[in-house]
Backbone as CSV, one residue per row, in Angstrom:
resi,resn,N_x,N_y,N_z,CA_x,CA_y,CA_z,C_x,C_y,C_z
1,UNK,46.095,-33.612,41.128,46.876,-32.385,40.765,45.931,-31.353,40.266
2,UNK,46.064,-30.204,40.686,45.184,-29.052,40.293,45.673,-28.561,38.961
3,UNK,44.751,-27.762,38.309,45.059,-27.166,36.996,46.316,-26.318,37.081
4,UNK,46.391,-25.555,38.124,47.572,-24.641,38.297,48.879,-25.332,38.452
5,UNK,48.845,-26.504,39.118,50.062,-27.336,39.336,50.499,-27.939,38.042
6,UNK,49.550,-28.334,37.183,49.835,-28.927,35.868,50.453,-27.856,34.894
7,UNK,49.854,-26.709,34.913,50.445,-25.687,34.041,51.796,-25.246,34.442
8,UNK,52.046,-25.163,35.726,53.459,-24.889,36.178,54.409,-25.870,35.803
9,UNK,54.168,-27.120,35.919,55.146,-28.157,35.486,55.242,-28.126,34.051
10,UNK,54.178,-27.917,33.246,54.278,-27.866,31.870,55.190,-26.760,31.329
11,UNK,55.007,-25.582,32.009,55.862,-24.408,31.644,57.300,-24.657,31.907
12,UNK,57.641,-25.132,33.070,59.050,-25.434,33.358,59.636,-26.608,32.404
13,UNK,58.775,-27.499,32.021,59.229,-28.614,31.113,59.534,-27.993,29.691
14,UNK,58.620,-27.093,29.290,58.900,-26.597,27.902,60.033,-25.516,27.871
15,UNK,60.321,-24.910,29.037,61.439,-24.006,29.049,62.786,-24.774,28.986
16,UNK,62.774,-25.937,29.491,64.115,-26.689,29.388,64.395,-27.071,27.994
17,UNK,63.404,-27.149,27.072,63.595,-27.523,25.689,64.035,-26.244,24.824
18,UNK,63.803,-25.093,25.376,64.057,-23.821,24.710,65.622,-23.552,24.711
19,UNK,66.309,-23.638,23.606,67.679,-23.520,23.628,68.236,-22.073,24.108
20,UNK,67.259,-21.121,23.976,67.597,-19.752,24.386,67.225,-19.472,25.887
21,UNK,66.662,-20.484,26.502,66.275,-20.246,27.873,67.499,-19.959,28.852
22,UNK,67.339,-18.883,29.561,68.478,-18.502,30.433,69.484,-17.587,29.802
23,UNK,69.419,-17.327,28.435,70.403,-16.587,27.751,69.796,-15.121,27.647
24,UNK,70.733,-14.195,27.914,70.317,-12.831,27.651,70.652,-12.358,26.255
25,UNK,70.038,-11.410,25.720,70.435,-10.935,24.377,71.897,-10.450,24.394
26,UNK,72.322,-9.895,25.485,73.726,-9.380,25.667,74.665,-10.659,25.506
27,UNK,74.384,-11.755,26.222,75.200,-12.906,26.161,75.255,-13.478,24.783
28,UNK,74.055,-13.528,24.089,73.991,-14.009,22.714,74.939,-13.173,21.826
29,UNK,74.889,-11.820,21.927,75.717,-11.027,21.082,77.159,-11.220,21.391
30,UNK,77.512,-11.334,22.701,78.918,-11.516,23.026,79.489,-12.771,22.472
31,UNK,78.713,-13.861,22.499,79.187,-15.110,21.963,79.308,-15.092,20.427
32,UNK,78.353,-14.346,19.809,78.431,-14.242,18.391,79.600,-13.435,17.929
33,UNK,79.877,-12.303,18.599,81.048,-11.485,18.262,82.346,-12.254,18.520
34,UNK,82.405,-13.042,19.550,83.603,-13.866,19.808,83.793,-14.897,18.747
35,UNK,82.668,-15.520,18.337,82.793,-16.701,17.369,83.038,-16.109,15.947
36,UNK,82.327,-15.126,15.523,82.465,-14.518,14.225,83.294,-13.219,14.527
37,UNK,82.973,-12.186,13.964,83.450,-10.855,14.333,82.335,-9.892,13.757
38,UNK,82.493,-8.617,13.991,81.379,-7.695,13.549,81.175,-7.744,11.973
39,UNK,82.322,-7.826,11.270,82.241,-7.852,9.807,81.482,-9.054,9.322
40,UNK,81.824,-10.235,9.800,81.134,-11.456,9.347,79.648,-11.411,9.838
41,UNK,79.425,-10.948,11.040,78.053,-10.811,11.470,77.269,-9.985,10.624
42,UNK,77.846,-8.841,10.178,77.153,-7.920,9.245,76.852,-8.593,7.943
43,UNK,77.673,-9.487,7.485,77.383,-10.266,6.231,76.318,-11.198,6.479
44,UNK,76.217,-11.859,7.561,75.251,-12.894,7.772,73.871,-12.360,8.220
45,UNK,73.851,-11.182,8.965,72.586,-10.449,9.315,72.784,-9.020,8.901
46,UNK,72.246,-8.630,7.823,72.430,-7.342,7.295,71.545,-6.253,8.062
47,UNK,72.177,-5.768,9.141,71.557,-4.679,9.886,72.652,-3.737,10.106
48,UNK,72.323,-2.382,10.064,73.363,-1.323,10.154,74.057,-1.341,11.525
49,UNK,73.484,-1.651,12.566,74.234,-1.696,13.824,75.342,-2.691,13.905
50,UNK,75.369,-3.589,12.943,76.589,-4.464,12.738,77.608,-3.929,11.846
51,UNK,77.170,-3.057,11.022,78.025,-2.534,9.851,78.747,-1.226,10.221
52,UNK,78.059,-0.225,10.841,78.577,1.040,11.024,78.841,1.235,12.474
53,UNK,80.131,1.386,12.909,80.594,1.640,14.246,79.945,0.622,15.240
54,UNK,80.085,-0.696,15.022,79.280,-1.568,15.878,79.768,-1.672,17.290
55,UNK,78.874,-1.923,18.189,79.156,-2.145,19.619,78.072,-2.987,20.194
56,UNK,78.367,-3.658,21.333,77.254,-4.421,21.973,76.117,-3.469,22.366
57,UNK,76.472,-2.297,22.984,75.456,-1.354,23.481,74.569,-0.888,22.352
58,UNK,75.059,-0.452,21.241,74.138,0.011,20.101,73.404,-1.097,19.591
59,UNK,73.909,-2.256,19.447,73.279,-3.392,18.891,72.128,-3.898,19.860
60,UNK,72.366,-3.908,21.121,71.300,-4.218,22.096,70.122,-3.182,22.035
61,UNK,70.432,-1.966,21.930,69.418,-0.938,21.834,68.536,-1.247,20.552
62,UNK,69.188,-1.400,19.429,68.404,-1.672,18.157,67.635,-3.017,18.247
63,UNK,68.245,-4.045,18.698,67.579,-5.412,18.658,66.420,-5.465,19.586
64,UNK,66.556,-4.779,20.791,65.472,-4.802,21.760,64.153,-4.172,21.243
65,UNK,64.331,-3.225,20.261,63.083,-2.575,19.738,62.759,-2.939,18.288
66,UNK,63.507,-4.019,17.826,63.272,-4.453,16.468,63.212,-5.991,16.410
67,UNK,61.914,-6.470,16.619,61.678,-7.991,16.766,62.232,-8.696,15.536
68,UNK,62.083,-8.270,14.270,62.493,-9.006,13.111,64.036,-9.286,13.152
69,UNK,64.766,-8.199,13.578,66.189,-8.238,13.535,66.685,-9.228,14.708
70,UNK,65.970,-9.030,15.858,66.298,-9.933,17.043,66.167,-11.398,16.610
71,UNK,65.049,-11.724,15.926,64.867,-13.073,15.511,65.914,-13.593,14.573
72,UNK,66.420,-12.735,13.677,67.511,-13.202,12.825,68.751,-13.420,13.594
73,UNK,69.027,-12.610,14.633,70.270,-12.788,15.431,70.192,-13.998,16.308
74,UNK,68.998,-14.280,16.854,68.762,-15.492,17.604,68.837,-16.757,16.797
75,UNK,68.417,-16.632,15.489,68.547,-17.794,14.596,69.979,-18.067,14.286
76,UNK,70.828,-16.964,13.997,72.194,-17.178,13.785,72.934,-17.697,14.994
77,UNK,72.528,-17.323,16.159,73.071,-17.911,17.436,72.801,-19.385,17.477
78,UNK,71.561,-19.777,17.177,71.224,-21.213,17.200,71.956,-22.023,16.191
79,UNK,72.094,-21.452,15.010,72.921,-22.132,13.985,74.309,-22.292,14.419
80,UNK,74.963,-21.245,15.051,76.320,-21.298,15.468,76.426,-22.400,16.517
81,UNK,75.515,-22.420,17.507,75.530,-23.517,18.551,75.351,-24.878,18.037
82,UNK,74.573,-25.044,16.942,74.394,-26.379,16.362,75.538,-26.764,15.470
83,UNK,76.291,-25.778,15.041,77.246,-26.050,14.096,76.794,-26.015,12.675
84,UNK,75.615,-25.420,12.395,74.902,-25.455,11.113,75.444,-24.367,10.070
85,UNK,76.273,-23.380,10.552,76.621,-22.319,9.735,77.622,-22.753,8.635
86,UNK,77.544,-22.157,7.456,78.505,-22.483,6.426,79.955,-22.269,6.874
87,UNK,80.782,-23.107,6.523,82.112,-22.973,6.866,82.842,-21.963,6.041
88,UNK,83.476,-20.997,6.660,84.325,-20.029,5.974,85.841,-20.269,6.278
89,UNK,86.613,-20.088,5.309,88.036,-20.225,5.467,88.716,-18.966,6.055
90,UNK,88.779,-18.874,7.283,89.346,-17.645,7.894,90.836,-17.496,7.676
91,UNK,91.542,-18.572,7.420,92.929,-18.477,7.157,93.318,-17.703,5.931
92,UNK,92.424,-17.747,4.897,92.741,-16.896,3.763,92.491,-15.396,4.024
93,UNK,91.502,-15.127,4.817,91.220,-13.756,5.226,92.427,-13.137,5.995
94,UNK,92.886,-13.873,6.924,93.936,-13.369,7.686,95.275,-13.111,6.899
95,UNK,95.556,-14.076,6.023,96.755,-13.972,5.245,96.812,-12.855,4.289
96,UNK,95.573,-12.515,3.792,95.429,-11.390,2.801,95.215,-10.099,3.445
97,UNK,94.885,-10.125,4.785,94.630,-8.912,5.540,93.460,-8.117,4.954
98,UNK,92.404,-8.769,4.740,91.237,-8.064,4.181,90.623,-7.181,5.280
99,UNK,90.245,-6.023,4.801,89.631,-5.064,5.610,88.083,-5.215,5.459
100,UNK,87.342,-5.757,6.373,85.910,-5.974,6.246,85.062,-4.633,6.054
101,UNK,85.774,-3.542,6.428,84.980,-2.252,6.411,85.336,-1.491,5.150
102,UNK,86.183,-1.961,4.317,86.723,-1.190,3.128,85.586,-0.788,2.218
103,UNK,84.637,-1.765,1.933,83.571,-1.389,1.010,82.578,-0.410,1.585
104,UNK,82.655,-0.168,2.931,81.702,0.740,3.507,82.333,2.095,3.605
105,UNK,83.601,2.327,3.368,84.317,3.574,3.446,84.135,4.345,2.099
106,UNK,84.061,5.491,2.149,84.019,6.329,0.994,85.136,7.275,0.883
């Protein structure tokens, strides 16, 4: 086997162990928003694009040019997938009709 054949097989083998392999940043954000919501995401990853007028488009723009924030979002996604995130009681939030944006309004 030549050196180039070995490196090719090693690359594909290592990619299969990467839990983010094949996931786009847009897919990651969509799953996070569906699982949590913008308010809870803003609490877990404190970045303004999740706090003020959040959208997939604005978040993608920010995360693509901000590596530290993207790393935090990817880590949150992996925690969610593994089920490692702290459990929050969403039933109490719904029954009290808490406005997650209230503290940000003036």
